[in-house]
C-alpha positions in Angstrom: -13.7 -25.5 -10.5 -12.2 -28.1 -12.8 -8.5 -28.1 -13.1 -8.6 -28.8 -16.9 -10.8 -25.7 -17.4 -8.5 -23.4 -15.4 -5.1 -24.6 -16.4 -4.3 -21.1 -17.8 -4.7 -19.2 -14.5 -2.7 -21.9 -12.7 0.2 -21.4 -15.2 0.0 -17.6 -14.7 0.0 -17.9 -10.9 2.9 -20.4 -10.9 4.9 -18.1 -13.2 4.2 -15.2 -10.8 5.3 -17.3 -7.8 8.5 -18.3 -9.7 9.3 -14.6 -10.5 8.7 -13.6 -6.9 10.9 -16.4 -5.5 13.8 -15.1 -7.6 13.2 -11.4 -6.6 13.0 -12.3 -2.9 16.6 -13.5 -3.0 18.0 -10.1 -3.8 15.3 -7.6 -3.0 16.8 -6.8 0.4 15.6 -3.3 1.3 12.7 -2.9 3.7 10.4 0.1 3.1 9.9 2.8 5.6 6.1 2.1 5.8 6.8 -1.7 6.0 9.0 -1.2 9.1 6.1 0.8 10.7 3.7 -2.1 10.2 6.2 -4.5 11.6 6.8 -2.3 14.6 3.1 -1.9 15.2 2.7 -5.7 15.1 5.3 -6.1 17.8 3.5 -3.4 19.8 0.1 -5.1 19.6 1.4 -8.6 20.6 3.7 -7.3 23.3 0.9 -5.2 24.8 3.0 -2.1 24.3 6.3 -3.4 25.6 8.0 -3.6 22.2 7.8 -1.9 18.9 6.3 1.4 18.0 2.9 3.0 17.2 1.5 5.3 14.6 -2.2 6.2 15.0 -2.5 7.1 11.3 -2.0 3.5 10.3 -4.7 0.8 9.7 -4.5 -2.2 11.9 -5.1 -5.4 9.9 -1.7 -5.8 8.3 0.2 -5.0 11.6 -2.0 -7.6 13.4 -1.0 -10.2 10.8 2.7 -9.3 11.0 2.5 -9.4 14.8 1.3 -13.0 14.7 4.4 -14.0 12.7 6.6 -12.1 15.2 4.9 -13.7 18.2 5.4 -17.2 16.6 9.1 -16.5 16.3 9.4 -16.2 12.5 11.7 -13.9 10.7 9.1 -11.1 10.5 10.5 -9.6 7.3 10.3 -12.8 5.3 7.0 -13.7 7.0 5.7 -10.3 5.8 7.0 -10.8 2.3 5.3 -14.2 2.1 2.0 -12.8 3.4 1.9 -9.9 0.9 2.9 -12.3 -1.9 0.0 -14.5 -1.0 -2.4 -11.5 -1.1 -0.9 -10.7 -4.6 -1.7 -14.3 -5.7 -5.3 -13.7 -4.5 -5.5 -10.5 -6.5 -4.5 -12.4 -9.6 -7.0 -15.1 -8.9 -9.8 -12.7 -8.1 -9.1 -10.7 -11.3 -9.5 -13.9 -13.3 -12.7 -14.8 -11.4 -14.2 -11.4 -12.1 -13.3 -11.6 -15.7 -14.8 -15.0 -15.9 -18.1 -14.0 -14.2 -18.5 -10.6 -16.0 -17.2 -11.5 -19.5 -15.5 -14.8 -20.4 -12.6 -17.1 -19.4 -10.4 -15.6 -22.2 -10.9 -12.0 -20.9 -10.3 -13.2 -17.3 -7.0 -14.8 -18.3 -5.7 -11.8 -20.3 -6.6 -9.5 -17.4 -4.9 -11.8 -14.8 -1.8 -12.0 -17.1 -1.5 -8.2 -17.4 -2.0 -7.8 -13.6 0.6 -10.4 -12.6 3.4 -9.1 -14.8 2.9 -5.4 -14.5 6.1 -3.9 -13.3 4.5 -2.0 -10.4 2.5 -5.0 -9.2 5.4 -7.4 -9.4 7.7 -4.9 -7.7 5.5 -4.2 -4.8 4.1 -7.7 -4.3 6.7 -8.7 -1.7 7.0 -5.2 -0.1 4.9 -5.5 3.1 2.6 -2.6 2.2 -1.1 -2.3 2.5 -2.0 -1.6 -1.2 -2.1 -5.2 -2.4 -3.8 -6.8 0.6 -6.5 -4.1 0.5 -6.8 -4.6 -3.2 -7.6 -8.3 -2.7 -10.5 -7.3 -0.4 -11.7 -4.7 -2.9 -11.8 -7.3 -5.7 -13.6 -9.7 -3.4 -16.2 -7.0 -2.7 -16.6 -6.5 -6.4 -16.9 -10.2 -7.0 -19.7 -10.4 -4.4 -21.4 -7.4 -5.9 -21.5 -9.2 -9.3 -23.2 -12.2 -7.6 -25.7 -9.9 -5.8 -24.3 -11.1 -2.4 -24.5 -7.7 -0.9 -23.9 -8.5 2.8 -20.6 -10.2 1.9 -19.8 -7.3 -0.4 -20.1 -5.0 2.6 -17.9 -7.2 4.7 -15.1 -7.4 2.1 -15.4 -3.6 1.5 -15.0 -3.1 5.3 -11.9 -5.2 5.4 -10.5 -3.2 2.4 -10.9 0.0 4.4 -9.4 -1.2 7.7 -6.5 -2.6 5.7 -5.8 0.7 3.9 -7.8 3.8 5.0 -7.7 5.6 1.6 -9.2 2.5 0.0 -12.5 4.2 0.8 -11.9 6.3 -2.4 -11.7 3.2 -4.5 -15.1 2.1 -3.1 -16.9 5.2 -4.4 -17.3 3.9 -7.9 -18.6 0.5 -6.6 -21.0 2.4 -4.3 -22.4 4.5 -7.1 -23.1 1.5 -9.3 -24.6 -0.3 -6.3 -27.0 2.6 -5.7 -27.9 2.7 -9.4 -28.7 -1.0 -9.2 -30.8 -1.0 -6.0 -32.7 2.1 -7.2 -34.2 0.1 -10.0 -35.4 -2.8 -7.8 -38.6 -3.1 -5.7 -36.7 -4.5 -2.7 -33.9 -2.0 -2.8 -34.1 -1.2 1.0 -33.3 -4.8 1.8 -30.2 -4.9 -0.4 -29.0 -1.5 0.9 -29.5 -2.8 4.5 -27.5 -6.0 3.8 -24.6 -4.1 2.2 -24.5 -1.4 4.9 -24.8 -4.1 7.7 -21.8 -6.1 6.3 -19.7 -2.9 6.0 -20.5 -1.6 9.4 -19.9 -4.9 11.1 -16.3 -4.5 10.1 -15.6 -0.8 10.3 -17.7 0.1 13.4 -15.5 -1.8 15.8 -12.6 0.0 14.3 -14.2 3.4 14.9 -15.1 2.4 18.5 -11.5 1.3 19.1 -10.3 4.7 17.7 -12.6 6.5 20.1 -11.3 4.5 23.0 -7.6 5.1 22.0 -7.8 8.7 20.7 -11.2 10.0 21.8 -11.9 10.6 18.1 -13.2 7.8 15.8 -11.8 9.5 12.7 -8.3 10.3 14.2 -6.3 8.0 11.9 -8.0 9.5 8.8 -7.3 13.0 10.0 -3.7 12.3 10.9 -3.1 10.5 7.6 -4.6 13.4 5.6 -2.4 15.8 7.5 0.7 13.8 6.9 0.0 13.4 3.2 -0.2 17.2 3.0 2.9 18.0 5.0 5.3 15.1 4.4 4.4 14.2 0.8 5.8 17.4 -0.7 8.8 15.6 -2.2 6.4 13.5 -4.3 4.3 16.4 -5.8 3.6 15.7 -9.4 1.6 17.3 -12.2 -2.0 16.3 -13.0 -1.3 13.8 -15.9 1.2 11.8 -13.8 -1.0 8.6 -13.5 -2.2 8.7 -17.1 1.4 8.8 -18.4 2.6 6.4 -15.8 0.0 3.8 -16.6 0.7 3.9 -20.3 4.4 3.5 -19.5 3.4 0.6 -17.3 1.6 -1.2 -20.2 1.5 0.1 -23.7 -1.6 -2.0 -24.4 -3.6 0.5 -22.3 -3.7 2.7 -25.4 -6.5 0.4 -26.6 -8.7 1.8 -23.9 -9.3 4.6 -26.4 -11.6 2.1 -28.1 -13.8 1.7 -25.1 -16.6 4.0 -26.4 -17.1 1.6 -29.2 -17.8 -1.3 -26.8 -19.3 0.5 -23.8 -22.1 -1.4 -22.0 -24.7 0.3 -19.9 -25.6 -2.5 -17.5 -24.9 -1.8 -13.8 -22.0 -4.4 -13.5 -20.0 -2.8 -16.4 -20.7 0.7 -14.9 -19.2 -0.6 -11.6 -16.2 -1.8 -13.4 -15.8 1.6 -15.2 -16.6 3.9 -12.2 -14.3 2.2 -9.8 -11.0 3.1 -11.5 -12.4 6.3 -13.1 -13.4 8.0 -9.9 -10.4 6.9 -8.0 -8.1 8.1 -10.8 -9.8 11.4 -10.9 -9.5 12.0 -7.1 -5.8 10.9 -6.9 -4.9 12.9 -10.0 -6.1 16.1 -8.2 -4.1 15.3 -5.1 -0.5 16.7 -5.5 1.2 13.8 -3.7 1.5 11.1 -6.3 3.2 7.7 -6.6 2.6 4.8 -9.0 2.0 2.4 -6.1 -1.2 4.4 -5.4 -2.3 3.3 -8.9 -1.9 -0.3 -7.9 -5.5 -0.3 -6.5 -7.1 0.2 -9.9 -4.8 -1.8 -12.2 -6.9 -5.0 -12.1 -10.0 -3.0 -13.0 -8.2 -1.2 -15.9 -6.8 -4.5 -17.1 -10.3 -6.1 -17.1 -11.6 -3.2 -19.2 -8.5 -3.4 -21.4 -8.9 -7.2 -22.0 -12.5 -6.7 -22.8 -11.6 -4.0 -25.4 -8.7 -6.2 -26.7 -10.9 -9.3 -27.3 -13.7 -7.2 -28.7 -11.3 -5.7 -31.3 -9.9 -9.1 -32.0 -13.4 -10.4 -32.7 -13.9 -7.6 -35.4 -10.6 -8.2 -37.1 -10.7 -10.3 -40.3 -7.2 -11.8 -40.0 -7.5 -13.3 -36.5 -4.5 -15.6 -36.6 -2.2 -12.7 -37.7 -3.7 -10.5 -34.9 -3.1 -13.2 -32.4 0.5 -13.6 -33.4 1.1 -9.9 -33.2 -0.5 -9.9 -29.7 1.7 -12.8 -28.5 4.9 -11.1 -29.8 3.9 -7.7 -28.3 3.2 -9.5 -25.0 6.6 -11.2 -25.0 8.2 -7.9 -25.6 6.2 -6.3 -22.7 7.0 -9.1 -20.3 10.7 -8.9 -21.3 10.7 -5.2 -20.7 9.2 -5.8 -17.2 11.9 -8.4 -16.4 14.7 -6.2 -17.7 13.5 -3.3 -15.5 14.3 -5.4 -12.5 18.0 -5.6 -13.3 18.8 -2.6 -11.1 16.9 -3.8 -8.0 20.0 -5.6 -6.6 22.0 -2.3 -6.8 18.9 -0.4 -5.4 19.6 -1.7 -1.9 21.4 0.8 0.3 20.4 -0.4 3.7 23.0 -3.3 3.8 25.8 -0.9 2.8 25.1 2.1 4.8 27.4 2.1 7.9 25.5 4.7 9.9 22.1 2.9 9.2 23.5 -0.5 10.2 25.1 1.0 13.3 21.8 2.5 14.4 20.0 -0.9 13.9 22.6 -2.8 15.8 22.6 -0.2 18.6 18.9 -0.5 19.2 19.1 -4.3 19.5 20.2 -3.7 23.1 17.9 -2.0 25.6 18.9 1.6 26.2 15.8 2.9 28.0 13.3 5.2 26.4 14.4 5.9 22.8 13.5 8.6 20.2 14.2 7.9 16.6 13.9 9.7 13.3 13.3 6.6 11.1 11.3 3.5 12.0 13.7 1.3 10.1 16.3 1.7 12.9 14.0 -0.4 15.2 13.2 -3.0 12.6 15.4 -5.7 14.2 14.9 -4.5 17.8 12.3 -5.7 20.3 12.8 -2.4 22.3 9.8 -0.1 22.7 10.2 3.2 20.9 9.0 6.0 23.0 8.7 8.7 20.3 8.9 8.9 16.5 10.4 12.3 15.7 9.5 12.1 12.0 5.9 11.5 12.6 4.6 14.6 14.4 3.7 17.9 12.8 5.9 20.7 14.1 3.5 22.1 16.7 3.0 18.5 18.1 6.7 17.8 17.9 7.4 20.9 19.9 4.9 19.8 22.5 6.3 16.3 22.6 9.9 17.5 23.1 8.9 19.9 25.9 6.7 17.4 27.7 9.0 14.3 27.4 12.6 15.8 27.3 13.3 14.8 30.9 12.3 11.2 30.4 14.1 10.3 27.2 17.3 8.2 27.5 18.5 7.8 23.9 18.1 9.8 20.7 19.0 8.4 17.3 19.1 11.3 14.9 19.7 11.4 11.1 19.6 14.8 9.5 18.2 13.4 6.3 15.2 11.7 7.9 13.3 14.8 8.8 13.9 17.6 6.3 11.7 20.7 6.6 9.0 21.1 4.0 8.4 24.4 2.2 7.6 27.2 4.7 4.1 27.6 3.4 3.3 24.0 4.5 4.9 24.1 7.9 6.1 27.5 9.2 7.1 26.1 12.6 9.5 23.4 11.2 12.7 25.4 11.7 11.8 26.3 15.3 11.0 22.6 16.1 14.4 21.5 14.8 16.1 24.2 16.9 14.3 23.0 20.0 15.3 19.4 19.2 18.9 20.4 18.7 18.8 22.3 22.0 17.7 19.1 23.9 20.3 17.0 22.1 23.1 19.5 23.0 22.5 18.7 26.7 23.1 14.9 26.0 26.3 13.1 25.5 27.1 12.4 21.9 28.3 8.8 21.6 28.3 8.3 17.8 28.7 10.6 14.8 29.1 9.7 11.2 28.7 11.8 8.0 27.5 9.7 5.0 26.4 11.1 1.7 25.6 14.5 3.2 23.6 12.8 6.0 24.7 13.2 9.6 24.1 10.2 11.8 24.2 10.9 15.6 23.4 9.1 18.8 22.9 10.9 22.0 22.7 9.4 25.5 21.4 11.1 28.7 24.3 11.7 31.1 24.3 9.1 33.9 25.4 11.5 36.6 
């Protein structure tokens, strides 16, 4: 790859890195899920002596974070750097796919839209699985375009073990792959290569699940259950992602012109099916969040860039059209940057007295601990015995009844584990009563009411 021929993508990546370096200085909050991945990394590399464990989580990102912790780095900043590197890879792969499938110009426009989308820029340093798994998905797509099906399967496998629900994003690619091989005389060989590469990565993961939980699909089942019972606060209507994506980038309205430029070759079908099927599935699911749409943004922007350039080629006054595009792009990037002005005030963790007290308390070893929020253990190397927020009510009741005599410390925040609607979890009120009954027999050593949340620490009596 010649530097002179790719100066555009280098400029986009440098601008993205510069933007991230600014945001890292004041984007202080660590996400709930991020703290789980960090805790799991500690658990892996301490052989269960530190950190915490959730069986619903994929293992690749926790493993990477655990390496940083074991080497003595600040695990939060290490994690932010890691996910930012994955974000840079996403931008690079978006450009490479556009270059291979269409042209350098389309690849550059798609990479530009991806890099400076608000949601992508916002989540790029957030230590979550969406962007790392997206980089593997794009890599699988790139190998698909080059007919390198074994490596396509390997990359797809890494995408799944990085984020379990990434499997839904692979459906569209799988459909296009089957269409392609059905038209070839040596289709069985291509299918074997793709399946072999995929199974080489995911099969050890399934075997590990069977060893740990006696069920190879346990993480998928638990994650599906949690999505149903804990995501009720994020229930949204069917058009949530459609309206959200258009708010994300008003250029996406040009996708309405896609029927005029639609191509029927298998590579374009893969590009179309991947976001379309994923968007359909996740629009039906009630629990919605714009970060779930991150997975398909590079694919949408590749299609958008293709439509945009195709429209430009049909316009008579091309210079005027280009000027309008540049001005609209400046306005779009400016709106993205302005939208970050509230991030500094978004942080609450560094100003919440109860939250900080909990974190400082867990830095010392107080025996077996139960917590209602994984963030309390973010800066602690203590092993967390039970995550009270994680279990369904029947399992929480069993946990309390089976382990109530062994727990030493309970960190409880009333706002961490609200009960969902009764139709989703009828046993929730009973589970909370049982928990309160156990805590009432302990000594309360801390209590603080902050913004309608009650922070409490309970210690088992020593006598």
